[in-house]
N, CA, C and O atoms as a GROMACS GRO file, in nm:
protein
  588
    1MET      N    1  -0.284  -3.453   0.489
    1MET     CA    2  -0.262  -3.310   0.478
    1MET      C    3  -0.367  -3.240   0.564
    1MET      O    4  -0.487  -3.264   0.549
    2ASP      N    5  -0.322  -3.153   0.655
    2ASP     CA    6  -0.418  -3.083   0.740
    2ASP      C    7  -0.476  -2.962   0.666
    2ASP      O    8  -0.433  -2.929   0.556
    3GLY      N    9  -0.573  -2.898   0.729
    3GLY     CA   10  -0.644  -2.786   0.667
    3GLY      C   11  -0.554  -2.671   0.628
    3GLY      O   12  -0.571  -2.612   0.521
    4GLN      N   13  -0.457  -2.637   0.714
    4GLN     CA   14  -0.367  -2.526   0.686
    4GLN      C   15  -0.278  -2.558   0.565
    4GLN      O   16  -0.259  -2.473   0.478
    5ASP      N   17  -0.225  -2.680   0.559
    5ASP     CA   18  -0.143  -2.719   0.445
    5ASP      C   19  -0.224  -2.717   0.316
    5ASP      O   20  -0.174  -2.676   0.211
    6GLU      N   21  -0.348  -2.761   0.325
    6GLU     CA   22  -0.434  -2.761   0.208
    6GLU      C   23  -0.460  -2.618   0.160
    6GLU      O   24  -0.458  -2.593   0.039
    7ARG      N   25  -0.485  -2.524   0.252
    7ARG     CA   26  -0.507  -2.384   0.215
    7ARG      C   27  -0.383  -2.324   0.148
    7ARG      O   28  -0.394  -2.251   0.049
    8LEU      N   29  -0.265  -2.357   0.201
    8LEU     CA   30  -0.140  -2.307   0.142
    8LEU      C   31  -0.122  -2.361   0.000
    8LEU      O   32  -0.086  -2.286  -0.090
    9LEU      N   33  -0.147  -2.489  -0.018
    9LEU     CA   34  -0.132  -2.550  -0.149
    9LEU      C   35  -0.231  -2.491  -0.249
    9LEU      O   36  -0.194  -2.459  -0.362
   10LEU      N   37  -0.356  -2.476  -0.208
   10LEU     CA   38  -0.457  -2.418  -0.298
   10LEU      C   39  -0.424  -2.273  -0.330
   10LEU      O   40  -0.440  -2.229  -0.444
   11GLY      N   41  -0.376  -2.197  -0.230
   11GLY     CA   42  -0.336  -2.058  -0.254
   11GLY      C   43  -0.224  -2.048  -0.354
   11GLY      O   44  -0.225  -1.963  -0.442
   12ALA      N   45  -0.125  -2.136  -0.341
   12ALA     CA   46  -0.012  -2.136  -0.433
   12ALA      C   47  -0.054  -2.174  -0.574
   12ALA      O   48  -0.008  -2.116  -0.672
   13LEU      N   49  -0.143  -2.273  -0.584
   13LEU     CA   50  -0.186  -2.320  -0.715
   13LEU      C   51  -0.273  -2.218  -0.788
   13LEU      O   52  -0.268  -2.209  -0.911
   14SER      N   53  -0.352  -2.142  -0.715
   14SER     CA   54  -0.441  -2.044  -0.779
   14SER      C   55  -0.380  -1.904  -0.786
   14SER      O   56  -0.443  -1.812  -0.840
   15PHE      N   57  -0.262  -1.887  -0.732
   15PHE     CA   58  -0.198  -1.756  -0.724
   15PHE      C   59  -0.183  -1.691  -0.861
   15PHE      O   60  -0.215  -1.573  -0.878
   16ASP      N   61  -0.134  -1.766  -0.958
   16ASP     CA   62  -0.109  -1.707  -1.091
   16ASP      C   63  -0.236  -1.669  -1.164
   16ASP      O   64  -0.231  -1.588  -1.258
   17ALA      N   65  -0.349  -1.724  -1.125
   17ALA     CA   66  -0.475  -1.691  -1.191
   17ALA      C   67  -0.535  -1.560  -1.140
   17ALA      O   68  -0.627  -1.506  -1.202
   18ARG      N   69  -0.487  -1.510  -1.030
   18ARG     CA   70  -0.543  -1.388  -0.971
   18ARG      C   71  -0.483  -1.263  -1.035
   18ARG      O   72  -0.368  -1.261  -1.078
   19THR      N   73  -0.567  -1.159  -1.040
   19THR     CA   74  -0.522  -1.032  -1.097
   19THR      C   75  -0.514  -0.926  -0.988
   19THR      O   76  -0.572  -0.940  -0.880
   20ILE      N   77  -0.441  -0.822  -1.018
   20ILE     CA   78  -0.429  -0.709  -0.926
   20ILE      C   79  -0.567  -0.651  -0.896
   20ILE      O   80  -0.596  -0.618  -0.781
   21GLY      N   81  -0.650  -0.639  -0.997
   21GLY     CA   82  -0.785  -0.585  -0.977
   21GLY      C   83  -0.868  -0.666  -0.878
   21GLY      O   84  -0.953  -0.611  -0.809
   22SER      N   85  -0.842  -0.796  -0.870
   22SER     CA   86  -0.921  -0.880  -0.779
   22SER      C   87  -0.880  -0.866  -0.633
   22SER      O   88  -0.956  -0.905  -0.544
   23VAL      N   89  -0.763  -0.810  -0.607
   23VAL     CA   90  -0.718  -0.794  -0.468
   23VAL      C   91  -0.706  -0.648  -0.426
   23VAL      O   92  -0.678  -0.619  -0.310
   24ALA      N   93  -0.729  -0.557  -0.520
   24ALA     CA   94  -0.712  -0.414  -0.491
   24ALA      C   95  -0.822  -0.361  -0.399
   24ALA      O   96  -0.935  -0.410  -0.398
   25ILE      N   97  -0.785  -0.260  -0.324
   25ILE     CA   98  -0.878  -0.185  -0.240
   25ILE      C   99  -0.926  -0.066  -0.324
   25ILE      O  100  -0.845   0.000  -0.389
   26ASP      N  101  -1.055  -0.039  -0.324
   26ASP     CA  102  -1.109   0.076  -0.396
   26ASP      C  103  -1.041   0.202  -0.344
   26ASP      O  104  -1.044   0.229  -0.223
   27PHE      N  105  -0.980   0.280  -0.434
   27PHE     CA  106  -0.902   0.396  -0.390
   27PHE      C  107  -0.988   0.499  -0.316
   27PHE      O  108  -0.936   0.573  -0.232
   28ALA      N  109  -1.116   0.504  -0.346
   28ALA     CA  110  -1.204   0.598  -0.276
   28ALA      C  111  -1.216   0.564  -0.127
   28ALA      O  112  -1.254   0.649  -0.046
   29GLN      N  113  -1.183   0.440  -0.090
   29GLN     CA  114  -1.192   0.396   0.050
   29GLN      C  115  -1.060   0.411   0.126
   29GLN      O  116  -1.054   0.379   0.244
   30VAL      N  117  -0.956   0.459   0.058
   30VAL     CA  118  -0.822   0.467   0.118
   30VAL      C  119  -0.803   0.602   0.186
   30VAL      O  120  -0.836   0.707   0.130
   31LYS      N  121  -0.749   0.600   0.308
   31LYS     CA  122  -0.714   0.723   0.379
   31LYS      C  123  -0.587   0.779   0.316
   31LYS      O  124  -0.482   0.714   0.317
   32THR      N  125  -0.598   0.899   0.262
   32THR     CA  126  -0.483   0.965   0.201
   32THR      C  127  -0.454   1.095   0.276
   32THR      O  128  -0.536   1.143   0.354
   33LEU      N  129  -0.337   1.149   0.251
   33LEU     CA  130  -0.296   1.277   0.309
   33LEU      C  131  -0.244   1.367   0.198
   33LEU      O  132  -0.198   1.318   0.095
   34PRO      N  133  -0.249   1.498   0.219
   34PRO     CA  134  -0.189   1.588   0.120
   34PRO      C  135  -0.037   1.573   0.123
   34PRO      O  136   0.020   1.543   0.228
   35VAL      N  137   0.029   1.594   0.011
   35VAL     CA  138   0.173   1.580   0.004
   35VAL      C  139   0.244   1.677   0.097
   35VAL      O  140   0.357   1.653   0.138
   36ASN      N  141   0.178   1.787   0.131
   36ASN     CA  142   0.238   1.884   0.222
   36ASN      C  143   0.191   1.865   0.367
   36ASN      O  144   0.196   1.958   0.448
   37ALA      N  145   0.145   1.743   0.399
   37ALA     CA  146   0.101   1.714   0.536
   37ALA      C  147   0.218   1.732   0.632
   37ALA      O  148   0.334   1.721   0.594
   38THR      N  149   0.184   1.761   0.755
   38THR     CA  150   0.287   1.774   0.859
   38THR      C  151   0.307   1.639   0.928
   38THR      O  152   0.225   1.548   0.915
   39VAL      N  153   0.417   1.629   1.000
   39VAL     CA  154   0.443   1.508   1.078
   39VAL      C  155   0.329   1.485   1.176
   39VAL      O  156   0.286   1.372   1.196
   40ALA      N  157   0.279   1.592   1.237
   40ALA     CA  158   0.168   1.580   1.332
   40ALA      C  159   0.044   1.521   1.263
   40ALA      O  160  -0.026   1.439   1.323
   41GLN      N  161   0.017   1.560   1.140
   41GLN     CA  162  -0.098   1.506   1.066
   41GLN      C  163  -0.077   1.357   1.034
   41GLN      O  164  -0.173   1.280   1.039
   42VAL      N  165   0.044   1.317   1.002
   42VAL     CA  166   0.073   1.176   0.976
   42VAL      C  167   0.052   1.096   1.104
   42VAL      O  168  -0.005   0.987   1.100
   43GLU      N  169   0.098   1.149   1.217
   43GLU     CA  170   0.080   1.081   1.346
   43GLU      C  171  -0.068   1.066   1.380
   43GLU      O  172  -0.110   0.961   1.428
   44GLU      N  173  -0.146   1.171   1.355
   44GLU     CA  174  -0.292   1.164   1.380
   44GLU      C  175  -0.356   1.057   1.293
   44GLU      O  176  -0.441   0.981   1.340
   45ALA      N  177  -0.317   1.051   1.167
   45ALA     CA  178  -0.373   0.950   1.076
   45ALA      C  179  -0.333   0.810   1.121
   45ALA      O  180  -0.413   0.717   1.111
   46ALA      N  181  -0.212   0.795   1.170
   46ALA     CA  182  -0.164   0.664   1.215
   46ALA      C  183  -0.243   0.614   1.336
   46ALA      O  184  -0.249   0.494   1.361
   47ALA      N  185  -0.304   0.705   1.410
   47ALA     CA  186  -0.386   0.666   1.524
   47ALA      C  187  -0.508   0.584   1.479
   47ALA      O  188  -0.574   0.519   1.561
   48LEU      N  189  -0.539   0.588   1.349
   48LEU     CA  190  -0.650   0.509   1.294
   48LEU      C  191  -0.612   0.362   1.280
   48LEU      O  192  -0.698   0.278   1.251
   49GLY      N  193  -0.484   0.330   1.299
   49GLY     CA  194  -0.441   0.191   1.294
   49GLY      C  195  -0.361   0.153   1.171
   49GLY      O  196  -0.329   0.036   1.154
   50PHE      N  197  -0.327   0.249   1.086
   50PHE     CA  198  -0.247   0.220   0.967
   50PHE      C  199  -0.110   0.286   0.981
   50PHE      O  200  -0.093   0.380   1.058
   51SER      N  201  -0.013   0.235   0.906
   51SER     CA  202   0.122   0.290   0.917
   51SER      C  203   0.172   0.355   0.788
   51SER      O  204   0.275   0.422   0.788
   52ARG      N  205   0.099   0.335   0.679
   52ARG     CA  206   0.140   0.391   0.550
   52ARG      C  207   0.022   0.464   0.487
   52ARG      O  208  -0.092   0.418   0.490
   53PHE      N  209   0.052   0.582   0.429
   53PHE     CA  210  -0.054   0.664   0.371
   53PHE      C  211  -0.012   0.720   0.236
   53PHE      O  212   0.093   0.784   0.225
   54PRO      N  213  -0.095   0.697   0.132
   54PRO     CA  214  -0.068   0.762   0.004
   54PRO      C  215  -0.079   0.914   0.021
   54PRO      O  216  -0.160   0.964   0.098
   55LEU      N  217   0.005   0.984  -0.053
   55LEU     CA  218   0.006   1.130  -0.050
   55LEU      C  219  -0.047   1.180  -0.184
   55LEU      O  220  -0.015   1.126  -0.290
   56ARG      N  221  -0.129   1.287  -0.177
   56ARG     CA  222  -0.188   1.345  -0.298
   56ARG      C  223  -0.136   1.487  -0.318
   56ARG      O  224  -0.110   1.560  -0.222
   57ASP      N  225  -0.121   1.524  -0.445
   57ASP     CA  226  -0.083   1.661  -0.476
   57ASP      C  227  -0.206   1.750  -0.473
   57ASP      O  228  -0.316   1.704  -0.440
   58GLY      N  229  -0.189   1.878  -0.507
   58GLY     CA  230  -0.299   1.974  -0.503
   58GLY      C  231  -0.414   1.939  -0.596
   58GLY      O  232  -0.528   1.979  -0.571
   59ALA      N  233  -0.386   1.864  -0.703
   59ALA     CA  234  -0.490   1.822  -0.798
   59ALA      C  235  -0.557   1.692  -0.755
   59ALA      O  236  -0.648   1.644  -0.822
   60GLY      N  237  -0.511   1.634  -0.643
   60GLY     CA  238  -0.570   1.511  -0.594
   60GLY      C  239  -0.505   1.384  -0.647
   60GLY      O  240  -0.551   1.274  -0.618
   61GLU      N  241  -0.398   1.399  -0.725
   61GLU     CA  242  -0.328   1.283  -0.781
   61GLU      C  243  -0.230   1.224  -0.680
   61GLU      O  244  -0.158   1.298  -0.614
   62PRO      N  245  -0.228   1.092  -0.668
   62PRO     CA  246  -0.130   1.028  -0.579
   62PRO      C  247   0.012   1.052  -0.630
   62PRO      O  248   0.039   1.036  -0.749
   63VAL      N  249   0.102   1.090  -0.540
   63VAL     CA  250   0.239   1.121  -0.580
   63VAL      C  251   0.342   1.038  -0.503
   63VAL      O  252   0.462   1.053  -0.529
   64GLY      N  253   0.300   0.955  -0.413
   64GLY     CA  254   0.391   0.874  -0.333
   64GLY      C  255   0.319   0.833  -0.206
   64GLY      O  256   0.198   0.849  -0.194
   65TYR      N  257   0.396   0.779  -0.111
   65TYR     CA  258   0.337   0.746   0.018
   65TYR      C  259   0.439   0.769   0.130
   65TYR      O  260   0.559   0.775   0.106
   66VAL      N  261   0.387   0.782   0.250
   66VAL     CA  262   0.472   0.802   0.367
   66VAL      C  263   0.448   0.687   0.465
   66VAL      O  264   0.336   0.638   0.480
   67HIS      N  265   0.555   0.645   0.529
   67HIS     CA  266   0.548   0.542   0.633
   67HIS      C  267   0.571   0.612   0.766
   67HIS      O  268   0.663   0.694   0.779
   68ILE      N  269   0.488   0.582   0.865
   68ILE     CA  270   0.497   0.648   0.994
   68ILE      C  271   0.637   0.635   1.055
   68ILE      O  272   0.683   0.728   1.122
   69LYS      N  273   0.705   0.524   1.034
   69LYS     CA  274   0.837   0.505   1.095
   69LYS      C  275   0.939   0.607   1.044
   69LYS      O  276   1.039   0.633   1.111
   70ASP      N  277   0.914   0.664   0.926
   70ASP     CA  278   1.006   0.763   0.871
   70ASP      C  279   0.992   0.901   0.934
   70ASP      O  280   1.076   0.988   0.912
   71VAL      N  281   0.887   0.921   1.012
   71VAL     CA  282   0.866   1.053   1.072
   71VAL      C  283   0.855   1.049   1.225
   71VAL      O  284   0.846   1.154   1.289
   72LEU      N  285   0.855   0.930   1.282
   72LEU     CA  286   0.847   0.920   1.428
   72LEU      C  287   0.969   0.980   1.495
   72LEU      O  288   1.079   0.980   1.439
   73GLY      N  289   0.949   1.030   1.613
   73GLY     CA  290   1.060   1.085   1.690
   73GLY      C  291   1.086   1.232   1.667
   73GLY      O  292   1.175   1.290   1.729
   74ARG      N  293   1.011   1.294   1.578
   74ARG     CA  294   1.027   1.437   1.557
   74ARG      C  295   0.974   1.510   1.680
   74ARG      O  296   0.873   1.469   1.739
   75LYS      N  297   1.040   1.615   1.719
   75LYS     CA  298   1.001   1.687   1.840
   75LYS      C  299   0.974   1.834   1.810
   75LYS      O  300   1.019   1.889   1.710
   76GLY      N  301   0.899   1.894   1.898
   76GLY     CA  302   0.875   2.038   1.893
   76GLY      C  303   0.813   2.086   1.763
   76GLY      O  304   0.724   2.022   1.707
   77THR      N  305   0.865   2.200   1.717
   77THR     CA  306   0.806   2.264   1.600
   77THR      C  307   0.833   2.187   1.470
   77THR      O  308   0.765   2.211   1.370
   78SER      N  309   0.931   2.096   1.470
   78SER     CA  310   0.957   2.019   1.347
   78SER      C  311   0.838   1.930   1.312
   78SER      O  312   0.822   1.891   1.197
   79ARG      N  313   0.753   1.899   1.410
   79ARG     CA  314   0.632   1.820   1.385
   79ARG      C  315   0.528   1.899   1.306
   79ARG      O  316   0.436   1.841   1.248
   80LEU      N  317   0.544   2.031   1.304
   80LEU     CA  318   0.446   2.116   1.237
   80LEU      C  319   0.488   2.157   1.096
   80LEU      O  320   0.417   2.230   1.027
   81LEU      N  321   0.605   2.109   1.055
   81LEU     CA  322   0.655   2.141   0.921
   81LEU      C  323   0.605   2.037   0.821
   81LEU      O  324   0.580   1.922   0.857
   82PRO      N  325   0.590   2.077   0.694
   82PRO     CA  326   0.549   1.980   0.591
   82PRO      C  327   0.654   1.870   0.577
   82PRO      O  328   0.771   1.889   0.607
   83LEU      N  329   0.608   1.755   0.531
   83LEU     CA  330   0.698   1.642   0.509
   83LEU      C  331   0.809   1.680   0.411
   83LEU      O  332   0.786   1.752   0.314
   84GLU      N  333   0.928   1.630   0.439
   84GLU     CA  334   1.039   1.652   0.346
   84GLU      C  335   1.025   1.554   0.230
   84GLU      O  336   0.970   1.446   0.245
   85GLU      N  337   1.076   1.594   0.117
   85GLU     CA  338   1.070   1.508  -0.002
   85GLU      C  339   1.139   1.373   0.023
   85GLU      O  340   1.100   1.272  -0.036
   86ALA      N  341   1.240   1.372   0.109
   86ALA     CA  342   1.316   1.249   0.135
   86ALA      C  343   1.233   1.138   0.200
   86ALA      O  344   1.270   1.022   0.189
   87VAL      N  345   1.122   1.172   0.266
   87VAL     CA  346   1.040   1.068   0.331
   87VAL      C  347   0.925   1.021   0.244
   87VAL      O  348   0.850   0.931   0.283
   88VAL      N  349   0.909   1.082   0.127
   88VAL     CA  350   0.803   1.041   0.035
   88VAL      C  351   0.854   0.924  -0.049
   88VAL      O  352   0.948   0.938  -0.127
   89ARG      N  353   0.789   0.809  -0.033
   89ARG     CA  354   0.830   0.687  -0.103
   89ARG      C  355   0.756   0.676  -0.237
   89ARG      O  356   0.645   0.727  -0.253
   90VAL      N  357   0.819   0.609  -0.331
   90VAL     CA  358   0.762   0.589  -0.465
   90VAL      C  359   0.645   0.491  -0.456
   90VAL      O  360   0.651   0.390  -0.386
   91LEU      N  361   0.538   0.522  -0.529
   91LEU     CA  362   0.422   0.434  -0.542
   91LEU      C  363   0.430   0.365  -0.678
   91LEU      O  364   0.401   0.428  -0.780
   92PRO      N  365   0.467   0.237  -0.682
   92PRO     CA  366   0.463   0.168  -0.811
   92PRO      C  367   0.319   0.164  -0.864
   92PRO      O  368   0.224   0.184  -0.789
   93GLU      N  369   0.305   0.138  -0.992
   93GLU     CA  370   0.172   0.131  -1.053
   93GLU      C  371   0.155   0.001  -1.130
   93GLU      O  372   0.246  -0.046  -1.197
   94PHE      N  373   0.036  -0.055  -1.118
   94PHE     CA  374   0.002  -0.178  -1.190
   94PHE      C  375  -0.135  -0.161  -1.254
   94PHE      O  376  -0.220  -0.086  -1.205
   95ALA      N  377  -0.156  -0.233  -1.363
   95ALA     CA  378  -0.287  -0.237  -1.429
   95ALA      C  379  -0.372  -0.342  -1.359
   95ALA      O  380  -0.319  -0.442  -1.310
   96PRO      N  381  -0.503  -0.321  -1.353
   96PRO     CA  382  -0.590  -0.416  -1.283
   96PRO      C  383  -0.587  -0.557  -1.343
   96PRO      O  384  -0.610  -0.654  -1.271
   97GLU      N  385  -0.558  -0.569  -1.471
   97GLU     CA  386  -0.558  -0.701  -1.534
   97GLU      C  387  -0.425  -0.776  -1.517
   97GLU      O  388  -0.414  -0.892  -1.555
   98GLN      N  389  -0.326  -0.708  -1.460
   98GLN     CA  390  -0.196  -0.771  -1.440
   98GLN      C  391  -0.203  -0.883  -1.337
   98GLN      O  392  -0.279  -0.874  -1.240
   99SER      N  393  -0.126  -0.988  -1.357
   99SER     CA  394  -0.119  -1.099  -1.264
   99SER      C  395  -0.052  -1.055  -1.133
   99SER      O  396   0.036  -0.968  -1.134
  100VAL      N  397  -0.093  -1.114  -1.022
  100VAL     CA  398  -0.037  -1.074  -0.893
  100VAL      C  399   0.109  -1.116  -0.876
  100VAL      O  400   0.184  -1.048  -0.806
  101ARG      N  401   0.152  -1.226  -0.940
  101ARG     CA  402   0.290  -1.273  -0.920
  101ARG      C  403   0.395  -1.169  -0.961
  101ARG      O  404   0.481  -1.136  -0.879
  102PRO      N  405   0.391  -1.116  -1.085
  102PRO     CA  406   0.494  -1.017  -1.120
  102PRO      C  407   0.483  -0.889  -1.036
  102PRO      O  408   0.584  -0.823  -1.009
  103ALA      N  409   0.362  -0.855  -0.995
  103ALA     CA  410   0.346  -0.737  -0.910
  103ALA      C  411   0.412  -0.761  -0.774
  103ALA      O  412   0.482  -0.674  -0.721
  104LEU      N  413   0.388  -0.878  -0.717
  104LEU     CA  414   0.450  -0.913  -0.590
  104LEU      C  415   0.602  -0.911  -0.603
  104LEU      O  416   0.671  -0.855  -0.518
  105GLN      N  417   0.654  -0.970  -0.708
  105GLN     CA  418   0.799  -0.972  -0.728
  105GLN      C  419   0.856  -0.832  -0.743
  105GLN      O  420   0.962  -0.801  -0.688
  106SER      N  421   0.786  -0.747  -0.817
  106SER     CA  422   0.830  -0.609  -0.836
  106SER      C  423   0.831  -0.532  -0.703
  106SER      O  424   0.926  -0.460  -0.674
  107MET      N  425   0.727  -0.550  -0.624
  107MET     CA  426   0.720  -0.480  -0.496
  107MET      C  427   0.827  -0.531  -0.400
  107MET      O  428   0.886  -0.453  -0.326
  108GLN      N  429   0.854  -0.660  -0.402
  108GLN     CA  430   0.959  -0.714  -0.316
  108GLN      C  431   1.095  -0.660  -0.357
  108GLN      O  432   1.175  -0.624  -0.270
  109ARG      N  433   1.123  -0.653  -0.487
  109ARG     CA  434   1.252  -0.601  -0.534
  109ARG      C  435   1.271  -0.455  -0.495
  109ARG      O  436   1.380  -0.414  -0.454
  110SER      N  437   1.164  -0.376  -0.509
  110SER     CA  438   1.176  -0.232  -0.483
  110SER      C  439   1.160  -0.196  -0.336
  110SER      O  440   1.195  -0.085  -0.295
  111GLY      N  441   1.107  -0.288  -0.256
  111GLY     CA  442   1.084  -0.258  -0.115
  111GLY      C  443   0.955  -0.181  -0.092
  111GLY      O  444   0.932  -0.131   0.019
  112ALA      N  445   0.870  -0.170  -0.193
  112ALA     CA  446   0.745  -0.096  -0.180
  112ALA      C  447   0.641  -0.180  -0.106
  112ALA      O  448   0.630  -0.300  -0.128
  113HIS      N  449   0.566  -0.115  -0.019
  113HIS     CA  450   0.459  -0.183   0.054
  113HIS      C  451   0.321  -0.145   0.003
  113HIS      O  452   0.223  -0.211   0.036
  114LEU      N  453   0.314  -0.039  -0.077
  114LEU     CA  454   0.189   0.005  -0.139
  114LEU      C  455   0.213   0.026  -0.287
  114LEU      O  456   0.323   0.061  -0.329
  115ALA      N  457   0.108   0.003  -0.368
  115ALA     CA  458   0.115   0.030  -0.511
  115ALA      C  459  -0.022   0.076  -0.560
  115ALA      O  460  -0.125   0.032  -0.509
  116LEU      N  461  -0.020   0.163  -0.659
  116LEU     CA  462  -0.144   0.210  -0.720
  116LEU      C  463  -0.193   0.112  -0.825
  116LEU      O  464  -0.115   0.040  -0.887
  117VAL      N  465  -0.323   0.110  -0.842
  117VAL     CA  466  -0.385   0.037  -0.953
  117VAL      C  467  -0.442   0.144  -1.044
  117VAL      O  468  -0.531   0.220  -1.006
  118ARG      N  469  -0.390   0.147  -1.167
  118ARG     CA  470  -0.430   0.250  -1.262
  118ARG      C  471  -0.491   0.184  -1.385
  118ARG      O  472  -0.431   0.095  -1.446
  119ASP      N  473  -0.611   0.228  -1.420
  119ASP     CA  474  -0.680   0.175  -1.538
  119ASP      C  475  -0.595   0.201  -1.662
  119ASP      O  476  -0.558   0.315  -1.689
  120SER      N  477  -0.565   0.096  -1.736
  120SER     CA  478  -0.477   0.110  -1.851
  120SER      C  479  -0.543   0.182  -1.968
  120SER      O  480  -0.473   0.229  -2.058
  121THR      N  481  -0.675   0.192  -1.969
  121THR     CA  482  -0.745   0.261  -2.076
  121THR      C  483  -0.763   0.410  -2.044
  121THR      O  484  -0.731   0.496  -2.126
  122THR      N  485  -0.814   0.439  -1.926
  122THR     CA  486  -0.845   0.578  -1.891
  122THR      C  487  -0.731   0.649  -1.818
  122THR      O  488  -0.726   0.772  -1.816
  123GLY      N  489  -0.642   0.573  -1.758
  123GLY     CA  490  -0.535   0.633  -1.678
  123GLY      C  491  -0.578   0.671  -1.538
  123GLY      O  492  -0.499   0.724  -1.460
  124ALA      N  493  -0.704   0.644  -1.505
  124ALA     CA  494  -0.756   0.681  -1.372
  124ALA      C  495  -0.706   0.583  -1.266
  124ALA      O  496  -0.694   0.463  -1.291
  125VAL      N  497  -0.677   0.636  -1.148
  125VAL     CA  498  -0.641   0.552  -1.035
  125VAL      C  499  -0.769   0.488  -0.983
  125VAL      O  500  -0.864   0.557  -0.947
  126THR      N  501  -0.770   0.356  -0.979
  126THR     CA  502  -0.890   0.285  -0.937
  126THR      C  503  -0.874   0.214  -0.804
  126THR      O  504  -0.972   0.181  -0.738
  127GLY      N  505  -0.750   0.190  -0.764
  127GLY     CA  506  -0.732   0.115  -0.641
  127GLY      C  507  -0.592   0.124  -0.586
  127GLY      O  508  -0.504   0.191  -0.639
  128LEU      N  509  -0.575   0.052  -0.477
  128LEU     CA  510  -0.447   0.043  -0.408
  128LEU      C  511  -0.429  -0.103  -0.370
  128LEU      O  512  -0.524  -0.170  -0.330
  129VAL      N  513  -0.308  -0.151  -0.383
  129VAL     CA  514  -0.277  -0.287  -0.342
  129VAL      C  515  -0.160  -0.280  -0.244
  129VAL      O  516  -0.068  -0.200  -0.260
  130THR      N  517  -0.165  -0.366  -0.142
  130THR     CA  518  -0.058  -0.368  -0.044
  130THR      C  519   0.024  -0.496  -0.061
  130THR      O  520  -0.025  -0.598  -0.108
  131LEU      N  521   0.149  -0.488  -0.021
  131LEU     CA  522   0.235  -0.606  -0.024
  131LEU      C  523   0.174  -0.716   0.062
  131LEU      O  524   0.177  -0.833   0.025
  132GLU      N  525   0.121  -0.678   0.176
  132GLU     CA  526   0.058  -0.776   0.265
  132GLU      C  527  -0.058  -0.847   0.196
  132GLU      O  528  -0.071  -0.969   0.207
  133ASP      N  529  -0.142  -0.773   0.124
  133ASP     CA  530  -0.254  -0.835   0.053
  133ASP      C  531  -0.206  -0.936  -0.051
  133ASP      O  532  -0.265  -1.043  -0.066
  134LEU      N  533  -0.100  -0.902  -0.123
  134LEU     CA  534  -0.047  -0.994  -0.223
  134LEU      C  535   0.011  -1.120  -0.158
  134LEU      O  536  -0.009  -1.230  -0.209
  135LEU      N  537   0.080  -1.102  -0.048
  135LEU     CA  538   0.134  -1.218   0.024
  135LEU      C  539   0.022  -1.306   0.078
  135LEU      O  540   0.033  -1.429   0.075
  136GLU      N  541  -0.084  -1.243   0.127
  136GLU     CA  542  -0.198  -1.320   0.179
  136GLU      C  543  -0.267  -1.400   0.069
  136GLU      O  544  -0.324  -1.506   0.097
  137GLU      N  545  -0.262  -1.352  -0.055
  137GLU     CA  546  -0.317  -1.430  -0.165
  137GLU      C  547  -0.240  -1.560  -0.183
  137GLU      O  548  -0.295  -1.661  -0.227
  138LEU      N  549  -0.112  -1.557  -0.148
  138LEU     CA  550  -0.028  -1.675  -0.163
  138LEU      C  551  -0.033  -1.767  -0.041
  138LEU      O  552  -0.047  -1.888  -0.056
  139VAL      N  553  -0.024  -1.710   0.079
  139VAL     CA  554  -0.009  -1.794   0.200
  139VAL      C  555  -0.129  -1.792   0.293
  139VAL      O  556  -0.132  -1.867   0.390
  140GLY      N  557  -0.226  -1.708   0.265
  140GLY     CA  558  -0.341  -1.696   0.355
  140GLY      C  559  -0.323  -1.582   0.453
  140GLY      O  560  -0.225  -1.508   0.446
  141GLN      N  561  -0.417  -1.569   0.543
  141GLN     CA  562  -0.421  -1.458   0.638
  141GLN      C  563  -0.291  -1.450   0.718
  141GLN      O  564  -0.242  -1.550   0.771
  142ILE      N  565  -0.238  -1.328   0.727
  142ILE     CA  566  -0.118  -1.303   0.807
  142ILE      C  567  -0.162  -1.250   0.941
  142ILE      O  568  -0.240  -1.155   0.949
  143ARG      N  569  -0.112  -1.312   1.048
  143ARG     CA  570  -0.149  -1.272   1.184
  143ARG      C  571  -0.083  -1.141   1.219
  143ARG      O  572   0.034  -1.120   1.189
  144HIS      N  573  -0.159  -1.052   1.284
  144HIS     CA  574  -0.107  -0.924   1.328
  144HIS      C  575  -0.087  -0.927   1.478
  144HIS      O  576  -0.182  -0.951   1.552
  145ASP      N  577   0.037  -0.903   1.524
  145ASP     CA  578   0.064  -0.903   1.667
  145ASP      C  579  -0.006  -0.788   1.738
  145ASP      O  580  -0.038  -0.798   1.857
  146ALA      N  581  -0.029  -0.678   1.666
  146ALA     CA  582  -0.090  -0.560   1.730
  146ALA      C  583  -0.238  -0.577   1.754
  146ALA      O  584  -0.296  -0.502   1.832
  147LYS      N  585  -0.301  -0.674   1.688
  147LYS     CA  586  -0.446  -0.689   1.700
  147LYS      C  587  -0.482  -0.797   1.798
  147LYS      O  588  -0.600  -0.823   1.820
   0.00000   0.00000   0.00000
């Protein structure tokens, strides 16, 4: 068995022992946008190298996320208008103690690429988990063609 096969096997065997909290990104470190952001603002944020951004309401609570592909191609003054409700995607929520397997399955079924991590005791948003991060827990680092 070569090194790559061994890493895959170990990742698969330890997958069920991992929790959402162990793979989550601290929400304070996540680039977010206001829910009334314009297409131009989403494009500017995407220049940082990311394609999906959680959206926050006026109180700072996450209310969904936007994917750059849903707003690309807008021209002229339509780029200066706030995002339409139709492009705001649902952010599933998971507790930090939840196992990664059911979270991965849930995200795959719903087509979600981002999910919130919400403390089950306080209700506070503590992190964000990506579909890519969950997959990497299973198969290892995913190569990015853009990098």
